[in-house]
C-alpha positions as CSV (number, residue, x, y, z in Angstrom):
1,X,4.4,53.2,-50.7
2,X,5.6,51.4,-47.5
3,X,9.3,51.8,-46.8
4,X,10.5,48.3,-47.6
5,X,8.2,47.8,-50.6
6,X,9.9,47.4,-54.0
7,X,8.7,48.6,-57.3
8,X,9.4,47.8,-61.0
9,X,7.9,49.7,-63.8
10,X,7.8,49.7,-67.6
11,X,6.6,52.4,-69.9
12,X,5.4,51.1,-73.3
13,X,3.8,53.6,-75.6
14,X,0.9,55.1,-73.7
15,X,0.8,52.2,-71.2
16,X,2.7,52.2,-67.9
17,X,3.0,48.9,-66.0
18,X,3.9,49.2,-62.3
19,X,4.5,46.2,-60.1
20,X,4.9,46.6,-56.4
21,X,6.1,43.7,-54.1
22,X,7.6,43.0,-50.7
23,X,11.1,41.7,-50.4
24,X,10.8,37.9,-50.7
25,X,7.9,38.2,-53.1
26,X,10.1,38.0,-56.3
27,X,8.6,34.6,-57.3
28,X,5.1,36.0,-57.2
29,X,6.1,39.0,-59.3
30,X,7.7,36.7,-61.9
31,X,4.4,34.7,-62.0
32,X,2.6,38.0,-62.6
33,X,4.8,38.7,-65.5
34,X,4.1,35.3,-67.0
35,X,0.3,35.6,-66.5
36,X,0.3,39.1,-68.1
37,X,2.4,37.9,-71.1
38,X,-0.2,35.1,-71.6
39,X,-3.1,37.5,-71.4
40,X,-3.9,38.7,-74.9
41,X,-6.1,41.5,-73.5
42,X,-3.0,43.5,-72.5
43,X,-0.2,44.9,-74.5
44,X,2.3,43.3,-72.1
45,X,4.3,40.6,-74.1
46,X,7.1,38.2,-73.5
47,X,9.7,40.8,-74.3
48,X,8.3,43.1,-71.6
49,X,8.4,40.2,-69.2
50,X,12.0,39.6,-70.0
51,X,12.9,43.2,-69.6
52,X,11.3,43.4,-66.1
53,X,12.8,40.0,-65.1
54,X,16.2,41.4,-66.0
55,X,15.4,44.5,-64.0
56,X,14.4,42.3,-61.0
57,X,17.6,40.2,-61.3
58,X,19.7,43.3,-61.5
59,X,18.1,44.7,-58.3
60,X,18.7,41.4,-56.5
61,X,22.3,41.4,-57.5
62,X,22.8,45.0,-56.3
63,X,21.2,44.2,-53.0
64,X,23.4,41.1,-52.5
65,X,26.5,43.1,-53.4
66,X,25.5,45.8,-50.8
67,X,25.0,43.1,-48.2
68,X,28.4,41.4,-49.0
69,X,30.5,44.5,-49.5
70,X,30.5,45.8,-45.9
71,X,31.4,42.3,-44.7
72,X,34.3,42.0,-47.1
73,X,35.5,45.5,-46.2
74,X,35.3,44.7,-42.5
75,X,37.2,41.4,-43.0
76,X,39.9,43.1,-45.1
77,X,40.5,45.9,-42.6
78,X,40.6,43.6,-39.6
79,X,43.1,41.3,-41.4
80,X,45.3,44.2,-42.3
81,X,45.4,43.3,-46.0
82,X,43.1,42.8,-48.9
83,X,42.1,39.5,-50.4
84,X,42.4,39.2,-54.1
């Protein structure tokens, strides 16, 4: 798997659903969840799509926090006090 590639997975019974995508491809992966939930040939349903969408959102929030945290820390230490 390429270094910057992201992965979401869901194990459901004997099935394992794995979705790999590049950063910035979140919209496409959400579309894939919708398409699979519509497809009656798979055991992937709307609940599964919701679980993976939540996982995706959680990862995006964690990434945003990681990007913002060093900036906040740097600003706080250069100002000599913390912002609350």
